mmCIF file of the N, C-alpha and C atoms, coordinates in Angstrom:
data_MODEL
# 
_entry.id   MODEL 
# 
loop_
_atom_site.group_PDB 
_atom_site.id 
_atom_site.type_symbol 
_atom_site.label_atom_id 
_atom_site.label_alt_id 
_atom_site.label_comp_id 
_atom_site.label_asym_id 
_atom_site.label_entity_id 
_atom_site.label_seq_id 
_atom_site.pdbx_PDB_ins_code 
_atom_site.Cartn_x 
_atom_site.Cartn_y 
_atom_site.Cartn_z 
_atom_site.occupancy 
_atom_site.B_iso_or_equiv 
_atom_site.pdbx_formal_charge 
_atom_site.auth_seq_id 
_atom_site.auth_comp_id 
_atom_site.auth_asym_id 
_atom_site.auth_atom_id 
_atom_site.pdbx_PDB_model_num 
ATOM 1   N N  . UNK A 1 1  ? 70.289 65.850 -63.355 1.00 0.00 ? 1  UNK A N  1 
ATOM 2   C CA . UNK A 1 1  ? 71.567 66.281 -63.876 1.00 0.00 ? 1  UNK A CA 1 
ATOM 3   C C  . UNK A 1 1  ? 71.919 65.381 -65.057 1.00 0.00 ? 1  UNK A C  1 
ATOM 4   N N  . UNK A 1 2  ? 72.371 65.991 -66.137 1.00 0.00 ? 2  UNK A N  1 
ATOM 5   C CA . UNK A 1 2  ? 72.697 65.240 -67.338 1.00 0.00 ? 2  UNK A CA 1 
ATOM 6   C C  . UNK A 1 2  ? 74.005 64.477 -67.221 1.00 0.00 ? 2  UNK A C  1 
ATOM 7   N N  . UNK A 1 3  ? 74.182 63.529 -68.130 1.00 0.00 ? 3  UNK A N  1 
ATOM 8   C CA . UNK A 1 3  ? 75.401 62.720 -68.130 1.00 0.00 ? 3  UNK A CA 1 
ATOM 9   C C  . UNK A 1 3  ? 76.655 63.567 -68.330 1.00 0.00 ? 3  UNK A C  1 
ATOM 10  N N  . UNK A 1 4  ? 76.571 64.577 -69.212 1.00 0.00 ? 4  UNK A N  1 
ATOM 11  C CA . UNK A 1 4  ? 77.736 65.424 -69.455 1.00 0.00 ? 4  UNK A CA 1 
ATOM 12  C C  . UNK A 1 4  ? 78.140 66.160 -68.182 1.00 0.00 ? 4  UNK A C  1 
ATOM 13  N N  . UNK A 1 5  ? 77.159 66.669 -67.469 1.00 0.00 ? 5  UNK A N  1 
ATOM 14  C CA . UNK A 1 5  ? 77.430 67.411 -66.235 1.00 0.00 ? 5  UNK A CA 1 
ATOM 15  C C  . UNK A 1 5  ? 78.018 66.476 -65.189 1.00 0.00 ? 5  UNK A C  1 
ATOM 16  N N  . UNK A 1 6  ? 77.442 65.314 -65.037 1.00 0.00 ? 6  UNK A N  1 
ATOM 17  C CA . UNK A 1 6  ? 77.919 64.342 -64.049 1.00 0.00 ? 6  UNK A CA 1 
ATOM 18  C C  . UNK A 1 6  ? 79.356 63.921 -64.362 1.00 0.00 ? 6  UNK A C  1 
ATOM 19  N N  . UNK A 1 7  ? 79.633 63.652 -65.635 1.00 0.00 ? 7  UNK A N  1 
ATOM 20  C CA . UNK A 1 7  ? 80.977 63.254 -66.056 1.00 0.00 ? 7  UNK A CA 1 
ATOM 21  C C  . UNK A 1 7  ? 81.972 64.381 -65.830 1.00 0.00 ? 7  UNK A C  1 
ATOM 22  N N  . UNK A 1 8  ? 81.604 65.579 -66.250 1.00 0.00 ? 8  UNK A N  1 
ATOM 23  C CA . UNK A 1 8  ? 82.499 66.727 -66.104 1.00 0.00 ? 8  UNK A CA 1 
ATOM 24  C C  . UNK A 1 8  ? 82.793 67.023 -64.639 1.00 0.00 ? 8  UNK A C  1 
ATOM 25  N N  . UNK A 1 9  ? 81.780 66.984 -63.791 1.00 0.00 ? 9  UNK A N  1 
ATOM 26  C CA . UNK A 1 9  ? 81.973 67.242 -62.365 1.00 0.00 ? 9  UNK A CA 1 
ATOM 27  C C  . UNK A 1 9  ? 82.891 66.193 -61.757 1.00 0.00 ? 9  UNK A C  1 
ATOM 28  N N  . UNK A 1 10 ? 82.698 64.938 -62.136 1.00 0.00 ? 10 UNK A N  1 
ATOM 29  C CA . UNK A 1 10 ? 83.538 63.867 -61.610 1.00 0.00 ? 10 UNK A CA 1 
ATOM 30  C C  . UNK A 1 10 ? 84.991 64.011 -62.015 1.00 0.00 ? 10 UNK A C  1 
ATOM 31  N N  . UNK A 1 11 ? 85.224 64.312 -63.272 1.00 0.00 ? 11 UNK A N  1 
ATOM 32  C CA . UNK A 1 11 ? 86.589 64.470 -63.760 1.00 0.00 ? 11 UNK A CA 1 
ATOM 33  C C  . UNK A 1 11 ? 87.245 65.703 -63.143 1.00 0.00 ? 11 UNK A C  1 
ATOM 34  N N  . UNK A 1 12 ? 86.541 66.821 -63.151 1.00 0.00 ? 12 UNK A N  1 
ATOM 35  C CA . UNK A 1 12 ? 87.110 68.059 -62.585 1.00 0.00 ? 12 UNK A CA 1 
ATOM 36  C C  . UNK A 1 12 ? 87.431 67.869 -61.109 1.00 0.00 ? 12 UNK A C  1 
ATOM 37  N N  . UNK A 1 13 ? 86.539 67.229 -60.373 1.00 0.00 ? 13 UNK A N  1 
ATOM 38  C CA . UNK A 1 13 ? 86.763 67.032 -58.939 1.00 0.00 ? 13 UNK A CA 1 
ATOM 39  C C  . UNK A 1 13 ? 87.945 66.096 -58.707 1.00 0.00 ? 13 UNK A C  1 
ATOM 40  N N  . UNK A 1 14 ? 88.063 65.045 -59.478 1.00 0.00 ? 14 UNK A N  1 
ATOM 41  C CA . UNK A 1 14 ? 89.180 64.103 -59.340 1.00 0.00 ? 14 UNK A CA 1 
ATOM 42  C C  . UNK A 1 14 ? 90.510 64.783 -59.626 1.00 0.00 ? 14 UNK A C  1 
ATOM 43  N N  . UNK A 1 15 ? 90.563 65.562 -60.697 1.00 0.00 ? 15 UNK A N  1 
ATOM 44  C CA . UNK A 1 15 ? 91.789 66.290 -61.035 1.00 0.00 ? 15 UNK A CA 1 
ATOM 45  C C  . UNK A 1 15 ? 92.123 67.292 -59.932 1.00 0.00 ? 15 UNK A C  1 
ATOM 46  N N  . UNK A 1 16 ? 91.105 68.000 -59.459 1.00 0.00 ? 16 UNK A N  1 
ATOM 47  C CA . UNK A 1 16 ? 91.341 68.996 -58.424 1.00 0.00 ? 16 UNK A CA 1 
ATOM 48  C C  . UNK A 1 16 ? 91.862 68.346 -57.141 1.00 0.00 ? 16 UNK A C  1 
ATOM 49  N N  . UNK A 1 17 ? 91.275 67.241 -56.757 1.00 0.00 ? 17 UNK A N  1 
ATOM 50  C CA . UNK A 1 17 ? 91.749 66.540 -55.551 1.00 0.00 ? 17 UNK A CA 1 
ATOM 51  C C  . UNK A 1 17 ? 93.183 66.064 -55.715 1.00 0.00 ? 17 UNK A C  1 
ATOM 52  N N  . UNK A 1 18 ? 93.530 65.612 -56.896 1.00 0.00 ? 18 UNK A N  1 
ATOM 53  C CA . UNK A 1 18 ? 94.886 65.121 -57.149 1.00 0.00 ? 18 UNK A CA 1 
ATOM 54  C C  . UNK A 1 18 ? 95.921 66.233 -57.088 1.00 0.00 ? 18 UNK A C  1 
ATOM 55  N N  . UNK A 1 19 ? 95.503 67.451 -57.373 1.00 0.00 ? 19 UNK A N  1 
ATOM 56  C CA . UNK A 1 19 ? 96.454 68.566 -57.390 1.00 0.00 ? 19 UNK A CA 1 
ATOM 57  C C  . UNK A 1 19 ? 96.358 69.458 -56.152 1.00 0.00 ? 19 UNK A C  1 
ATOM 58  N N  . UNK A 1 20 ? 95.409 69.179 -55.293 1.00 0.00 ? 20 UNK A N  1 
ATOM 59  C CA . UNK A 1 20 ? 95.222 69.956 -54.061 1.00 0.00 ? 20 UNK A CA 1 
ATOM 60  C C  . UNK A 1 20 ? 95.035 68.975 -52.906 1.00 0.00 ? 20 UNK A C  1 
ATOM 61  N N  . UNK A 1 21 ? 96.126 68.495 -52.387 1.00 0.00 ? 21 UNK A N  1 
ATOM 62  C CA . UNK A 1 21 ? 96.131 67.416 -51.401 1.00 0.00 ? 21 UNK A CA 1 
ATOM 63  C C  . UNK A 1 21 ? 95.356 67.725 -50.124 1.00 0.00 ? 21 UNK A C  1 
ATOM 64  N N  . UNK A 1 22 ? 95.204 68.963 -49.754 1.00 0.00 ? 22 UNK A N  1 
ATOM 65  C CA . UNK A 1 22 ? 94.535 69.305 -48.511 1.00 0.00 ? 22 UNK A CA 1 
ATOM 66  C C  . UNK A 1 22 ? 93.019 69.311 -48.580 1.00 0.00 ? 22 UNK A C  1 
ATOM 67  N N  . UNK A 1 23 ? 92.451 69.035 -49.728 1.00 0.00 ? 23 UNK A N  1 
ATOM 68  C CA . UNK A 1 23 ? 90.999 69.091 -49.903 1.00 0.00 ? 23 UNK A CA 1 
ATOM 69  C C  . UNK A 1 23 ? 90.408 67.711 -49.620 1.00 0.00 ? 23 UNK A C  1 
ATOM 70  N N  . UNK A 1 24 ? 89.380 67.693 -48.794 1.00 0.00 ? 24 UNK A N  1 
ATOM 71  C CA . UNK A 1 24 ? 88.675 66.448 -48.475 1.00 0.00 ? 24 UNK A CA 1 
ATOM 72  C C  . UNK A 1 24 ? 87.762 66.074 -49.635 1.00 0.00 ? 24 UNK A C  1 
ATOM 73  N N  . UNK A 1 25 ? 87.759 64.812 -50.023 1.00 0.00 ? 25 UNK A N  1 
ATOM 74  C CA . UNK A 1 25 ? 86.942 64.349 -51.147 1.00 0.00 ? 25 UNK A CA 1 
ATOM 75  C C  . UNK A 1 25 ? 85.452 64.575 -50.912 1.00 0.00 ? 25 UNK A C  1 
ATOM 76  N N  . UNK A 1 26 ? 85.045 64.678 -49.648 1.00 0.00 ? 26 UNK A N  1 
ATOM 77  C CA . UNK A 1 26 ? 83.620 64.886 -49.330 1.00 0.00 ? 26 UNK A CA 1 
ATOM 78  C C  . UNK A 1 26 ? 83.284 66.351 -49.096 1.00 0.00 ? 26 UNK A C  1 
ATOM 79  N N  . UNK A 1 27 ? 84.179 67.231 -49.451 1.00 0.00 ? 27 UNK A N  1 
ATOM 80  C CA . UNK A 1 27 ? 83.982 68.663 -49.240 1.00 0.00 ? 27 UNK A CA 1 
ATOM 81  C C  . UNK A 1 27 ? 82.730 69.151 -49.962 1.00 0.00 ? 27 UNK A C  1 
ATOM 82  N N  . UNK A 1 28 ? 82.039 70.088 -49.350 1.00 0.00 ? 28 UNK A N  1 
ATOM 83  C CA . UNK A 1 28 ? 80.806 70.641 -49.903 1.00 0.00 ? 28 UNK A CA 1 
ATOM 84  C C  . UNK A 1 28 ? 80.999 71.430 -51.185 1.00 0.00 ? 28 UNK A C  1 
ATOM 85  N N  . UNK A 1 29 ? 82.226 71.779 -51.508 1.00 0.00 ? 29 UNK A N  1 
ATOM 86  C CA . UNK A 1 29 ? 82.477 72.519 -52.742 1.00 0.00 ? 29 UNK A CA 1 
ATOM 87  C C  . UNK A 1 29 ? 82.111 71.679 -53.961 1.00 0.00 ? 29 UNK A C  1 
ATOM 88  N N  . UNK A 1 30 ? 82.109 70.368 -53.807 1.00 0.00 ? 30 UNK A N  1 
ATOM 89  C CA . UNK A 1 30 ? 81.722 69.494 -54.929 1.00 0.00 ? 30 UNK A CA 1 
ATOM 90  C C  . UNK A 1 30 ? 80.284 69.784 -55.350 1.00 0.00 ? 30 UNK A C  1 
ATOM 91  N N  . UNK A 1 31 ? 79.416 69.979 -54.389 1.00 0.00 ? 31 UNK A N  1 
ATOM 92  C CA . UNK A 1 31 ? 78.016 70.291 -54.690 1.00 0.00 ? 31 UNK A CA 1 
ATOM 93  C C  . UNK A 1 31 ? 77.915 71.625 -55.437 1.00 0.00 ? 31 UNK A C  1 
ATOM 94  N N  . UNK A 1 32 ? 78.693 72.602 -54.997 1.00 0.00 ? 32 UNK A N  1 
ATOM 95  C CA . UNK A 1 32 ? 78.707 73.894 -55.688 1.00 0.00 ? 32 UNK A CA 1 
ATOM 96  C C  . UNK A 1 32 ? 79.215 73.744 -57.117 1.00 0.00 ? 32 UNK A C  1 
ATOM 97  N N  . UNK A 1 33 ? 80.216 72.908 -57.291 1.00 0.00 ? 33 UNK A N  1 
ATOM 98  C CA . UNK A 1 33 ? 80.750 72.639 -58.626 1.00 0.00 ? 33 UNK A CA 1 
ATOM 99  C C  . UNK A 1 33 ? 79.668 72.047 -59.525 1.00 0.00 ? 33 UNK A C  1 
ATOM 100 N N  . UNK A 1 34 ? 78.945 71.069 -59.021 1.00 0.00 ? 34 UNK A N  1 
ATOM 101 C CA . UNK A 1 34 ? 77.895 70.443 -59.824 1.00 0.00 ? 34 UNK A CA 1 
ATOM 102 C C  . UNK A 1 34 ? 76.802 71.440 -60.209 1.00 0.00 ? 34 UNK A C  1 
ATOM 103 N N  . UNK A 1 35 ? 76.417 72.299 -59.274 1.00 0.00 ? 35 UNK A N  1 
ATOM 104 C CA . UNK A 1 35 ? 75.395 73.304 -59.587 1.00 0.00 ? 35 UNK A CA 1 
ATOM 105 C C  . UNK A 1 35 ? 75.902 74.297 -60.616 1.00 0.00 ? 35 UNK A C  1 
ATOM 106 N N  . UNK A 1 36 ? 77.167 74.687 -60.477 1.00 0.00 ? 36 UNK A N  1 
ATOM 107 C CA . UNK A 1 36 ? 77.759 75.616 -61.443 1.00 0.00 ? 36 UNK A CA 1 
ATOM 108 C C  . UNK A 1 36 ? 77.754 75.007 -62.842 1.00 0.00 ? 36 UNK A C  1 
ATOM 109 N N  . UNK A 1 37 ? 78.168 73.756 -62.944 1.00 0.00 ? 37 UNK A N  1 
ATOM 110 C CA . UNK A 1 37 ? 78.220 73.110 -64.251 1.00 0.00 ? 37 UNK A CA 1 
ATOM 111 C C  . UNK A 1 37 ? 76.826 72.864 -64.819 1.00 0.00 ? 37 UNK A C  1 
ATOM 112 N N  . UNK A 1 38 ? 75.874 72.586 -63.962 1.00 0.00 ? 38 UNK A N  1 
ATOM 113 C CA . UNK A 1 38 ? 74.491 72.418 -64.427 1.00 0.00 ? 38 UNK A CA 1 
ATOM 114 C C  . UNK A 1 38 ? 73.996 73.719 -65.049 1.00 0.00 ? 38 UNK A C  1 
ATOM 115 N N  . UNK A 1 39 ? 74.281 74.840 -64.393 1.00 0.00 ? 39 UNK A N  1 
ATOM 116 C CA . UNK A 1 39 ? 73.898 76.138 -64.933 1.00 0.00 ? 39 UNK A CA 1 
ATOM 117 C C  . UNK A 1 39 ? 74.582 76.436 -66.251 1.00 0.00 ? 39 UNK A C  1 
ATOM 118 N N  . UNK A 1 40 ? 75.854 76.086 -66.348 1.00 0.00 ? 40 UNK A N  1 
ATOM 119 C CA . UNK A 1 40 ? 76.598 76.287 -67.595 1.00 0.00 ? 40 UNK A CA 1 
ATOM 120 C C  . UNK A 1 40 ? 76.008 75.455 -68.717 1.00 0.00 ? 40 UNK A C  1 
ATOM 121 N N  . UNK A 1 41 ? 75.666 74.225 -68.383 1.00 0.00 ? 41 UNK A N  1 
ATOM 122 C CA . UNK A 1 41 ? 75.103 73.310 -69.379 1.00 0.00 ? 41 UNK A CA 1 
ATOM 123 C C  . UNK A 1 41 ? 73.755 73.811 -69.880 1.00 0.00 ? 41 UNK A C  1 
ATOM 124 N N  . UNK A 1 42 ? 72.948 74.358 -68.987 1.00 0.00 ? 42 UNK A N  1 
ATOM 125 C CA . UNK A 1 42 ? 71.633 74.871 -69.371 1.00 0.00 ? 42 UNK A CA 1 
ATOM 126 C C  . UNK A 1 42 ? 71.746 76.160 -70.179 1.00 0.00 ? 42 UNK A C  1 
ATOM 127 N N  . UNK A 1 43 ? 72.767 76.941 -69.918 1.00 0.00 ? 43 UNK A N  1 
ATOM 128 C CA . UNK A 1 43 ? 72.936 78.220 -70.599 1.00 0.00 ? 43 UNK A CA 1 
ATOM 129 C C  . UNK A 1 43 ? 73.421 78.048 -72.046 1.00 0.00 ? 43 UNK A C  1 
ATOM 130 N N  . UNK A 1 44 ? 74.134 76.971 -72.296 1.00 0.00 ? 44 UNK A N  1 
ATOM 131 C CA . UNK A 1 44 ? 74.648 76.731 -73.643 1.00 0.00 ? 44 UNK A CA 1 
ATOM 132 C C  . UNK A 1 44 ? 74.925 75.253 -73.828 1.00 0.00 ? 44 UNK A C  1 
ATOM 133 N N  . UNK A 1 45 ? 74.940 74.819 -75.048 1.00 0.00 ? 45 UNK A N  1 
ATOM 134 C CA . UNK A 1 45 ? 75.230 73.418 -75.317 1.00 0.00 ? 45 UNK A CA 1 
ATOM 135 C C  . UNK A 1 45 ? 76.729 73.204 -75.126 1.00 0.00 ? 45 UNK A C  1 
ATOM 136 N N  . UNK A 1 46 ? 77.078 72.389 -74.174 1.00 0.00 ? 46 UNK A N  1 
ATOM 137 C CA . UNK A 1 46 ? 78.481 72.104 -73.892 1.00 0.00 ? 46 UNK A CA 1 
ATOM 138 C C  . UNK A 1 46 ? 78.674 70.606 -73.785 1.00 0.00 ? 46 UNK A C  1 
ATOM 139 N N  . UNK A 1 47 ? 79.822 70.141 -74.230 1.00 0.00 ? 47 UNK A N  1 
ATOM 140 C CA . UNK A 1 47 ? 80.128 68.730 -74.066 1.00 0.00 ? 47 UNK A CA 1 
ATOM 141 C C  . UNK A 1 47 ? 80.870 68.530 -72.743 1.00 0.00 ? 47 UNK A C  1 
ATOM 142 N N  . UNK A 1 48 ? 81.098 67.301 -72.385 1.00 0.00 ? 48 UNK A N  1 
ATOM 143 C CA . UNK A 1 48 ? 81.715 66.991 -71.096 1.00 0.00 ? 48 UNK A CA 1 
ATOM 144 C C  . UNK A 1 48 ? 83.119 67.585 -70.975 1.00 0.00 ? 48 UNK A C  1 
ATOM 145 N N  . UNK A 1 49 ? 83.886 67.591 -72.045 1.00 0.00 ? 49 UNK A N  1 
ATOM 146 C CA . UNK A 1 49 ? 85.242 68.137 -71.996 1.00 0.00 ? 49 UNK A CA 1 
ATOM 147 C C  . UNK A 1 49 ? 85.226 69.637 -71.706 1.00 0.00 ? 49 UNK A C  1 
ATOM 148 N N  . UNK A 1 50 ? 84.353 70.344 -72.384 1.00 0.00 ? 50 UNK A N  1 
ATOM 149 C CA . UNK A 1 50 ? 84.252 71.788 -72.169 1.00 0.00 ? 50 UNK A CA 1 
ATOM 150 C C  . UNK A 1 50 ? 83.772 72.085 -70.749 1.00 0.00 ? 50 UNK A C  1 
ATOM 151 N N  . UNK A 1 51 ? 82.788 71.328 -70.284 1.00 0.00 ? 51 UNK A N  1 
ATOM 152 C CA . UNK A 1 51 ? 82.289 71.517 -68.920 1.00 0.00 ? 51 UNK A CA 1 
ATOM 153 C C  . UNK A 1 51 ? 83.370 71.206 -67.889 1.00 0.00 ? 51 UNK A C  1 
ATOM 154 N N  . UNK A 1 52 ? 84.201 70.203 -68.153 1.00 0.00 ? 52 UNK A N  1 
ATOM 155 C CA . UNK A 1 52 ? 85.301 69.879 -67.241 1.00 0.00 ? 52 UNK A CA 1 
ATOM 156 C C  . UNK A 1 52 ? 86.244 71.073 -67.116 1.00 0.00 ? 52 UNK A C  1 
ATOM 157 N N  . UNK A 1 53 ? 86.570 71.694 -68.230 1.00 0.00 ? 53 UNK A N  1 
ATOM 158 C CA . UNK A 1 53 ? 87.443 72.887 -68.198 1.00 0.00 ? 53 UNK A CA 1 
ATOM 159 C C  . UNK A 1 53 ? 86.786 74.009 -67.409 1.00 0.00 ? 53 UNK A C  1 
ATOM 160 N N  . UNK A 1 54 ? 85.487 74.236 -67.626 1.00 0.00 ? 54 UNK A N  1 
ATOM 161 C CA . UNK A 1 54 ? 84.772 75.248 -66.852 1.00 0.00 ? 54 UNK A CA 1 
ATOM 162 C C  . UNK A 1 54 ? 84.822 74.909 -65.364 1.00 0.00 ? 54 UNK A C  1 
ATOM 163 N N  . UNK A 1 55 ? 84.667 73.631 -65.046 1.00 0.00 ? 55 UNK A N  1 
ATOM 164 C CA . UNK A 1 55 ? 84.678 73.197 -63.652 1.00 0.00 ? 55 UNK A CA 1 
ATOM 165 C C  . UNK A 1 55 ? 86.021 73.425 -62.979 1.00 0.00 ? 55 UNK A C  1 
ATOM 166 N N  . UNK A 1 56 ? 87.090 73.099 -63.660 1.00 0.00 ? 56 UNK A N  1 
ATOM 167 C CA . UNK A 1 56 ? 88.420 73.324 -63.090 1.00 0.00 ? 56 UNK A CA 1 
ATOM 168 C C  . UNK A 1 56 ? 88.693 74.812 -62.883 1.00 0.00 ? 56 UNK A C  1 
ATOM 169 N N  . UNK A 1 57 ? 88.299 75.617 -63.844 1.00 0.00 ? 57 UNK A N  1 
ATOM 170 C CA . UNK A 1 57 ? 88.473 77.067 -63.703 1.00 0.00 ? 57 UNK A CA 1 
ATOM 171 C C  . UNK A 1 57 ? 87.653 77.580 -62.520 1.00 0.00 ? 57 UNK A C  1 
ATOM 172 N N  . UNK A 1 58 ? 86.458 77.066 -62.351 1.00 0.00 ? 58 UNK A N  1 
ATOM 173 C CA . UNK A 1 58 ? 85.590 77.459 -61.233 1.00 0.00 ? 58 UNK A CA 1 
ATOM 174 C C  . UNK A 1 58 ? 86.238 77.100 -59.892 1.00 0.00 ? 58 UNK A C  1 
ATOM 175 N N  . UNK A 1 59 ? 86.754 75.888 -59.786 1.00 0.00 ? 59 UNK A N  1 
ATOM 176 C CA . UNK A 1 59 ? 87.373 75.457 -58.530 1.00 0.00 ? 59 UNK A CA 1 
ATOM 177 C C  . UNK A 1 59 ? 88.614 76.282 -58.196 1.00 0.00 ? 59 UNK A C  1 
ATOM 178 N N  . UNK A 1 60 ? 89.359 76.684 -59.192 1.00 0.00 ? 60 UNK A N  1 
ATOM 179 C CA . UNK A 1 60 ? 90.576 77.473 -58.949 1.00 0.00 ? 60 UNK A CA 1 
ATOM 180 C C  . UNK A 1 60 ? 90.264 78.868 -58.412 1.00 0.00 ? 60 UNK A C  1 
ATOM 181 N N  . UNK A 1 61 ? 89.036 79.334 -58.591 1.00 0.00 ? 61 UNK A N  1 
ATOM 182 C CA . UNK A 1 61 ? 88.667 80.670 -58.099 1.00 0.00 ? 61 UNK A CA 1 
ATOM 183 C C  . UNK A 1 61 ? 88.388 80.694 -56.601 1.00 0.00 ? 61 UNK A C  1 
ATOM 184 N N  . UNK A 1 62 ? 88.174 79.527 -55.984 1.00 0.00 ? 62 UNK A N  1 
ATOM 185 C CA . UNK A 1 62 ? 87.896 79.503 -54.548 1.00 0.00 ? 62 UNK A CA 1 
ATOM 186 C C  . UNK A 1 62 ? 89.135 79.908 -53.772 1.00 0.00 ? 62 UNK A C  1 
ATOM 187 N N  . UNK A 1 63 ? 88.953 80.731 -52.751 1.00 0.00 ? 63 UNK A N  1 
ATOM 188 C CA . UNK A 1 63 ? 90.086 81.095 -51.900 1.00 0.00 ? 63 UNK A CA 1 
ATOM 189 C C  . UNK A 1 63 ? 90.667 79.830 -51.247 1.00 0.00 ? 63 UNK A C  1 
ATOM 190 N N  . UNK A 1 64 ? 91.963 79.735 -51.224 1.00 0.00 ? 64 UNK A N  1 
ATOM 191 C CA . UNK A 1 64 ? 92.619 78.531 -50.696 1.00 0.00 ? 64 UNK A CA 1 
ATOM 192 C C  . UNK A 1 64 ? 92.389 78.346 -49.200 1.00 0.00 ? 64 UNK A C  1 
ATOM 193 N N  . UNK A 1 65 ? 92.130 79.434 -48.490 1.00 0.00 ? 65 UNK A N  1 
ATOM 194 C CA . UNK A 1 65 ? 91.927 79.292 -47.041 1.00 0.00 ? 65 UNK A CA 1 
ATOM 195 C C  . UNK A 1 65 ? 90.556 78.728 -46.697 1.00 0.00 ? 65 UNK A C  1 
ATOM 196 N N  . UNK A 1 66 ? 89.672 78.551 -47.678 1.00 0.00 ? 66 UNK A N  1 
ATOM 197 C CA . UNK A 1 66 ? 88.373 77.942 -47.429 1.00 0.00 ? 66 UNK A CA 1 
ATOM 198 C C  . UNK A 1 66 ? 88.437 76.429 -47.427 1.00 0.00 ? 66 UNK A C  1 
ATOM 199 N N  . UNK A 1 67 ? 89.544 75.880 -47.898 1.00 0.00 ? 67 UNK A N  1 
ATOM 200 C CA . UNK A 1 67 ? 89.674 74.438 -47.934 1.00 0.00 ? 67 UNK A CA 1 
ATOM 201 C C  . UNK A 1 67 ? 90.186 74.030 -46.603 1.00 0.00 ? 67 UNK A C  1 
# 
């Protein structure tokens, strides 16, 4: 996993945890987030900021009852 993907996943996950108090920091959705961002990064050249935005949008699509 590239540095941009790792940075973006970390930032997106931290922001998401801060705004969604019921989510466990060790939740498996983090792994899904990293895979999603890796795919995005491979599909097009993206910087960490753009990937972070993609990551936050991805996390917001999960049904809230899955957390």
